[in-house]
N, C-alpha and C positions, 0 to 999 in steps of 0.2 A: 713412529707411532702409526699403527694401522688404522684403517677406517673403522674396523670392528671395535677398536678400543677407544675411539675418540670420545664417545659419550661418557665412558667411565672416567676418562682422564679429566674432563672438565668438572665432573661431579666431585672427584677427589680434590681438585683445586679449591672448589667452593667449601668443602668440609674443612680443609686445612686452614683456609683463610678465616673461617668462622671460629676455629679453635684458638688461633693466635690473636684474633682481634685485629688483624692488620693484613691488608692485601697490597702487595707491591705492584708496580707497573712493569717491572722487569721479569726475568725468569724466576722460577721458584723451585726450592728444594722440596722433595717429597719425603716425609718421614713417617715411621710407624707410630701409632698412638702410644703415648707413655714414654717415648724415647726422645732424646735431644739430638740434633744433628751434630756431626763431628766437627770440631773446631781446632784451631791451633795447628801445630806442626803436623799432627796426625791426620788432619783433614785431607781427604783425597783431593788431589789436584784435578783440574778440569780434564787433563789428559788421561786421568785414571778412571773417569766416569765410563760406565758401560754403555756407550752410545756411539754411533757412527757419525763421522763428520760429513758423510755423504748425505745431502738432504734427500736424495732419492732412495735411501735405504729403507727397507720395510721392517727392519728389526725394531721390536718394541723398546721403549725407554725403560719400562718396568715390566717384568714378566707378569702375566695375568694372575698367576697363583699368588705372587707377592702383593699385587694390587688388591685382589679380592680379600686377602687376609688382613690388609690394613683397614678395610671398611668396617665400621661398627655394625653390629646386627640391626636390621631394620624390622620394625613391628608392622604387622598387617592391619592393626587397629588404628584407624584414622583419628579416633577420639582419645587415644592414649595420651597421658600428660608427657610433656617434654622432659628429657633427661637432664639432670644437673650438669652444669659445665664443669669440666675438670679444672682444678686450681692451676693458675699459671706458675711456671717454675720461678724460684726465687731469683731476684735480680742480681746479676753478678756485680761485685764491687770493683771489677776490673775497669780501668779507665780506657777511654778510646785509644790512648797512646800505647797501652800494653797489648792491644789487639793486633795480631800480625797482619800486615798489609797483604793484600792479595793482588796478584798481577791484574792489571786492567786489560783483560782480554774479552773477547766476545762471549766467552763462556762463564765469566765471573758473575755470580748472582748479585743483583743490585741490592737485595735485602734478604736476610735470612728470616726464616719463619718461626723459629723457636729458639730460646736460649740466648738471643742477642742482647746486648746491653743497649737499652734505649736511652737517648739523651734525656736529662732531667727536664721536666716541664717547668714553665715559669710560674710565678705566684698566681694563685687562683683569684678571680675577681670576686670580692665579697658580695657584690650585688647578686651574683649567681646563686649564692647560698640562701638568699632571702626567700621567704614564702611568697607564692603568687598572690597578686591583688585579687580580692573577691570580685566576682562579676557585678554584684550589686553596687559596688562603689565606682564603677566606670562612668565617665562623663560621656553620655550618648548624644550630646549636642553636635549636629552636623558641622563639619568644618566649613568656614566661609571660602567661597571661591573668589577668584580675582574680580569677577563681575559684581560680587556682593560688597567688596571693600572699595571704598572711595574716599580719597583724601578730601577732607572738608574744605581745604584751601585750594584744591584743584579747580580751575574754572570749567564750567560746562561747555561742551561743543554746541554751537548753534549751526543749524543746517537748513537749507531750503530743498524743496522737492520739485521734480518735474517729470512728466511722462510724455512719451512720444509713441505714436503709432496706434494707440488704442482706439482713437477716433475713426480709424479706417474700418473697424468692425461694427460700428454703430454708435449712436449718440448716447445711449444709456449705459454703455459698458464702463466708461470712465468714472461715472458716478458710483457704480457698484464697486469698482476697484478702490476708489478713495475711501469708501465706507469700511473696507476690509484691510486697508494698507497698514503694514507695520510702521512704515515711515510716518504716515499721517497720525497714527496712534501716539507716536512719540512726541508730537506737537513741536517739532523743530528743535528738540533738546536731546543730547546724548552725553554719556560720560566720556567717550573718546571716539576717535575715528573708526576703531574696530567695530564698535557697536553700530555705528551708522552703516558700515559696510554689511554687517550681518543682517540688519533690517532690509537693506537694499536687496540682498540675496533672497530673503523671504518674499519680497515683492516681485522679484523675477518669477519665482514659482507661481505666485498668485496670478500674475498676468497671463502666464501660459495656461494655467488651469481655467481661467475665465474665458480665454479665447477658444480653448477646446470645447468648453460647454456650449459655445455658439456654433461649433462645427468647423473651426479652424484647427485641424489636427496636425498641421505642419508648423504651428506657431512656435516662435522662439522669442526669448527676451534676454537682455543683458543690462547690467547696471554699471554706471561709472560714478566715481567720486572725485570731485575736483575742489580745490581750494579757491575761495573767493578772495582776491587780494584786497587789502584794506591798508590805507596809509597810516591809520592810527594803530600803532602796535600795542596799545594798552587794551584794546578791545579783544574779546575772546575770538578764537579762530572760527571762521565761518566756512562751511562746506556746502556744496551743492550736489545732491544725489539725484541722478537722472536714470530712470528706467525706460529703456527703449525696447519696444515690442514690434515684431514683424508677424502679422497675422498669417501670412501665407495664403494658400488656396482654401476656398470654402468647399467643404464636402457636402454632398447632397445624396438623397436616397435614390439608388438605382433600381431597387425592387423592394416589394413589401410582401412578405409571406406570413400567413397566420396558420399555425398548426392547431386545429381544433376539430372536435367531433361535429357532426351535422347538427344544425340548429333549426328551430322553427320561429320565425321565417328563415329561409336559407341565407347564409352569409351574414348572420346577425352580428357576429363578432367583428367582421371586417367593416360592416356598415357603421358600427359604433366606434371604430378606430379612426379618428379624423386625421389620417396621414395620407399623403399622395406622393407618387414618384416625382422627384425634383425638389421636394422640400429640403431645406437645410437640415443637417443632422444636429439639431439643437436640443440640448438636454431638457430644457423646460417644455419644449414642444412634444418631445417623445414621452416624457413622464406624464404630461397632461393628457395625452391621447390614451395612454394605458390606464390612467386613473378613470377616464371616462368609460372604459370597458367595465372596470370593476364597479362603477356606479350605476350604469344603465342596465346591465344584464340582470341584476337582482330585481329591477323594476319591471322586467319582461319575462318573468317566470324561471329565472335561473339563480336561486338564492345561494348556491354553493360554488359559484364561479371562482376560479383561482388563476390569476395571471402569472405566468411563469417568468423566468429570467430571460430577458431579450438577448439576442445575439446580433451584432453588427459587424460584418466582415468588410473591412476597408480595402479599397483598391487605390494605391497611391499613384497609379498611372492615369486614372480617369479624371479627377478624383471623385469617387463615389463610395457608397457603402450599401451592402445588401442586408436588409433588415429582416429578421425572423423573430416571431413572437409565439411561444407555445401558450395555449390557453386550455385549461381544464374546465369546461363549462358545467360539469355535473349534470344531473337529470333535470329535465323541464318539469316544473312542479306546480301544484295547486294547493290552496289552503285546505287543511284538515280540521282538527279539533284543537282546543286549548288544553294544556296540561299545567299543573302547578306543583311546586315544591318549595320548601322553606317554611317560614312562619305563616300560619293560616289567617292573614289579615282579611282576605276575601276568599269566599268559597267559589267553586267553579260556576255556580248559578249566577252569582253577582259579577264575576269576571266576564261572563258572556254578554253583559250589557254594554261592554265597551267597544268591541270590534265594529268597524265600519265595513266589513266584508262578510261574505257568506261562504260556508264550506263548499268547495268545488270550484271557486273562482280562481283564475290564474294568479299565481303568487306575485305580489308586488311589495317590496320591502318598505315603500312609503306607507302602506297600511300597517305594517309591523311597527314602524316608528310612531305612527299616529296612536296606536294602542299603548305603546310605552309612555308617550307624552300624556295621554289621558290618565294613566295610573299615577304618574308623577304629580299631576295637577291636584290629586286628592290630598296631598301632603300627609299621607298616612304611612309612607314607607321611608325607611332610612336608605335603602337601596332597592331597586326593582329592575329586572332585566327581562327582555323578551327575545328569544332566539329560535330559529327554525330547527326542527329535528326530523331527520328522515325516518320514514316508517317502512319503506319497501313495498307498500301497497300501491298497485298500479290501477289508475282510474280508467274507465272505458275510453276516454279521449287520449290515452297514452301517457298522461302526466302522472308523476308520482305524488301521492298524498304526503304533505308535509305538515306536521303538527307544530304548534307554537308552545314552547315551554316558558312559563312565567315563574321566575324565581323571586320570591317575596321575602323581604326582611323588614320587620315591623319597626316603625319610627315612633317618636313621642307624640301621643294624640292630643296633649294639652298645650295650650299656648296663651300668652298674654299679648295684648296689643293696645295701642293708644294713639291719639293725635291731639295736638295742641294748636291753638290759633288765637289771633287777636284781630279785631277790626273795629274801626270807629263806628259807634252806634250799637255794636253787638257786644263789645267788650271782650274780656278774656273768656275762652272756652276750652275746656279739656275733657276728653272722653277716653275712658279706659274700658277694655273688654277682656273677658276670660272665656275660653271655650274648650270644650272637650269634643274633638271632631268625630269620635267613634263611640260615644257613650251608649248609643242604641244601634248595635250593628245591624246592617252594614251602612256606614256613613251617616248615621243618625247623630247629629251634633246638638249639644246644649250650649247656648251662648248667653252670657250675662254682660250687661252694659251699664255703665254709670257715667252720667254727665254732670260735671261741676263747672260752673261758670259764674261770672258776675251778674249775668242777666238770664241764665237758664240753668236749671237743675232737673235731673231726671234719672229714672232707673227703668230697665226693661229686661225681659227674658225672651229668648227665641229658641224654638225647636226647629231644626233645619235638616231635611233629608236630601242629600245630594244624590244625583243619578237615581232618582226615584222612579223605578220601573222602566226607565229609558235613559240612555246616556245624555248627559248635559241638562237634564230636566231636574229642577230643584223645587221641593215643596217646603214651605216655611209657615210657622204659626208663631205670632208675636203678641205679647201683652206688655203694656208699659204705662207708666205714670210720669207726667212732666209738668214743670212750672216754668212759664216764660214771662218775663217782665221787660217789655220794650216800650218805646214811645208810642207805638201804634196800639198796643193792647197789653193787658195783664191777664194771663189765662192759666187755669188749673185743668189739666186734660188727662183723661184716661182713655186707652184705646186697646182694641183687640183686632188683629188682622190676620188674614190667611192669603197666601200667594203661591202661584205656580209660575216658574220663570225658566227661561232658557238664556243663560248668561255667558259672557266671555270670561276667560281666566287669563292670568298673566302669561301662561304657556300657550293657550289656545284662544286667540282673539278671533271671534266669529264675525262674519260679515253681516249676519242678521240675528238680532236678539229681541226678546219680547218678554213681557210678564202680564199677568192678569190675576185678579183676586177680588177679595171683599174686605171691607173695613167698617168697624162699628166704633164710633167716637162719642164720648160724653165730655163736654167742656163747659166750664164756667168762666166767662170772660167779661172784662170791662169794655164798655162800648159807649161812644158818645151818642146820646139821643138828641137829634136835632129838634124834635118836637118839644122836648122838655128843656133843651138848652143846657144839658149837663151830662156827666158820665154816670152810667148805671151799670149794674152787673146783671148779666143774663145767662141762662143755662140753655145749651143747645144739645140736641141729640142728632147725630149725623150718620147716615148709612151711605156708603160709597162703594162703587165697583170700579176701581182704577185699573187702567191698562196702558201699556206702552209698546211701541214698535220702534226699533232703532236699526238704521242702516249704517254700517261702519266700514268705510274704505280707507281708514287711516292706518298708519304703520305702527302705532303704539297706543296703549291705553292711557298712560300717564304723561307721556311727552311726545306727542305726534309731531312729525316734521313734514309729512306730505299726505295728500289724500283729503277726504271729506267725511262728514257725518251728518245724518239727518234723523231727527228724533220727533216722534208724534206721541203726545199724551192725551188721553181721553178718559174722563171720569164722570159718569152719571152719578148724581148724588141727590139725597133728600135731606132737607134740614127740618127738624121738628122743634119749633119754638112757639108754642101756642097753637100753631097750625102746621100742616105738612106742606112744604114748598119744594117741589122737585126742580132741579136745574142740571146743567151740564157744564163742566169745566174742560176747556181745551187749551193746548199749548203746542206750538211747533217751533223747532229750533234747528238751525243749520250752521255748521262750521266748516271752514276750509283751511288747508295748510299747504303753502307753496314754498318750496325751497329755492331761494334766489341763488344761493351758493352753498358750499358745504358748511358754512358757519352762520348763515342768515336765513331765517324762515319768516315769511309773511303769513300771519294768521288772522282770520276774520270770523265774526260771529253775527248772526241776525236771529232775533227771537220775537215771537208775537203770541199773545194769549188772550182768551176771551171767555167770559162766563155768560151763558144765555139762560133765560127762563126765570130770573128772579131779580128783584131790586137789590141795590147795594146794601141798604140798611137792614134787609131781611137775612143777609148773609152773616155768619159768624165772622168776626174780624180776622181770625186765624185762617179763614178759607178765601180771603180776598187777595188780590194781586197788589204787590208793592214793588217799587223800584229803588235802586241805590244800594251800595255795599260792594264788597269784594268780588262777588259773583255776578254783579249787575252793572251799574254805572258807577265806576270808581271816582272818587272826589266828593261823593255825597255819603252821608251816614246811612247805616243799615235801615231800610224801609222808609227813608226820608223823602222819596220822590212820589208825587201824586197829590191828591186833594188833602187839605188840612181842615181840622175843626177850628172853631173860634179861639181855642186855647193854644193853637200852633202845633198841635199833635197830628200826625198823619192818620187818615182814616181809610186809606186804600181805595181800590176801585175794582171795576169789572173787566178791565182790559189793560194790556201792557204791550209795550214794544221796547226793544233794546238793540243796540248795535255796538260793535267793538272792532278795533283794528290794532294789531300789534306787529312790531318788527323785533323778532327774537334773535339776538346776536349772541353766539356762544363761543367762548374761548377756554378750552380745557374743561375743568369742572365748574366754571363760572359763566355767568351770562348777564347781559344788560338788555332790558326790554322797554323801549319807549312805547307808549300806547295812547289812544284816544277812544273814549266811550261816549255813547249818547243813548237817551231813552227817557221814558216817563210812564206813569200809570194814570188811568183815566176813569172817571165815574161812569162813562158810557160803556156799553158792551163791545164797542168797536174802537180800536186804537186809531190815532191819527198822528200826523207828522208836524202839526202846527205848533206844538209847545214842547219840543225836545229840550232836554237839559244835557249839557256837554261837560265832560271832565277829561283831564289829560294828566299824564304823569310819567314817571319812569320807575322801573322795577329792577331788582337784582335777583339772580337765580344762583342757587348752589345745587349742582346736580349730584344725586346719590343713586345707589343701586335700586332704591325703592321709589324713586321719583324726585323731581326738583323741589327744593325748598324755595318758597316765594316770599319776597319782601317788596311790596308795592307802596309807593308814595304818590298821591294824586291831589289835584286841586280842582274845584269847580270853575269852569270857564264862564258860565252865565249864572252865578249863584242868586238865590233868593235871600230875602232877609232871614237871618237866623242860621243860614248854612255856614259851616266852618270853612276856614281857608285851606286847611291841610287835613287829609285823611290817610290813615296808615292801615295796611292789611298784611298779615303774616299768616301763611298756611302752607300746606303740602300739596303739590301738584300745580299745574298751570291754571290760569284763570278759566280757560276753556280748551 
């Protein structure tokens, strides 16, 4: 066979094999299509074949003309259908014994390609004739692995754990290792020793990973499993798994390179990257330093800073690492204008009341966060975001103007609220409110309130405009009617009031708040007339100009744990009851909060009040000062401290003082609060310390997301005749 004919030769073999349906592993006879090879005595012997016995002969086995004539015609159409296969020749009935034997020579074909008698096949498997099972009926339940299968009667393996070498890398590492350990997670139990070994290998990798995070890049670890001998053969097998670590050398920074554009001031990025040559290559240290860059640069005029991927090239000869950090600072920027998109909850004019910065000031993302917090505090958005947007406009100082895009998504403007409480002397009291926070855009709210209690009932309506012409300024107009029936007085009161205030919110607790306004009150009250020696009803008209200033350095509105507060109230008033009698009411209160530990806070309160310019009996009983109750001196009934009339009912006074001390111990969502209170009210306009009444008790706290629930039980320490032995107070929020 020549080289020029080799391709055709193998193609012919493939065609013949596909025609007969069988390909032998020995030599093959070539036949023309539609003919059978010669067999029997007339078959040519190997010596008759036209081929040379010399393997170096170039004579073709089959002439090219004969070979090409045996090939079927080929179509040039690749998409043409396949031709039908020619039927196989009929199987000869000749038995193998009748077939002439051929000499076993090297030229004897091992298998003929056509016309041979094939041995009969065995009986077919009936299962092969069955239709395939539908896919929908297959059971797709995953097979259980050996780890999933456990003999119920097989005893658990108990094991102990130990670590070695981790203490060489620092005191805190072993604790972190135990928190993440697979062996520790198994709690000393395993199905078999193989499972213990697998957990130990996991802890090997954990130990190495933790050591590398501290800069020990040569760290290695190995685990060993050993059996703990036990004389009692009935006990389960006990193993000891030991993970031994070798920290190796500590790698440190050999150089620090920052790749960044020029900044103002110069080297701003390097200054804000708190790393120095010689520092260990510790993961937490490196990541914290890079986070500081991302945090501080937007506060100094670079809102679009991007910290790239660090590169640390380790040198195991030294051992040190060369640190490189790429930083894209972006343009130095200043504030531009506000933009808005989304739901039109606020228009741009109202939005511009909120920023605490002016256009042209250097960008500071703390001001951006402040703007977003102020919008969240309105409770009128389901979602709201504020983000800087480049404009490409360059200011005269070289900074790029950056606008702030406010994306608004409207929230639900209506809400319901309420509070419930109980105290000795005041009874049960429940208040429910309904409000629409944006009924009169923008931020014009309508609030309705209802009070239902055993000793107080009332209804009121309030119009309130938040951020009225200025951020955080609130205007409110209130009208209401109320009935109060206490031991001190029984009063039917109507009132109208107007107030401007600057208040704290749960999101933005301000260090200084205040309010001022006016109030017009008409009230009909029962009062004890000492001249007549009996209770009478009198009607009072009162005009008041109340005001308050509050300094707040505490850390929470509802549950402070440190800091202090100082509050001053001043209200010039005029009472009209037969004649006009002006006077002034004052009150000052201070509180402090000192954390002794993470779970104990010492809290204290002092309060004093005075009314100047009018006698006690010319005051409406509801405008006098009283002591006692859950917000005053616990252990005594509501308004039960102070002077009494001959019937044993309190008549109030013109001055007041109160003191309280608490130890607030918190554990989880619960707390215990022992406390002691003192105070009294006095007929004179100046309080004194000569006749203080004391109460003490203990309280429970349940802390929630909206403040603590308070349950206080107290007893008077120096009671008077008629004072109860136990007083109970239930409310929301701390006592002070």
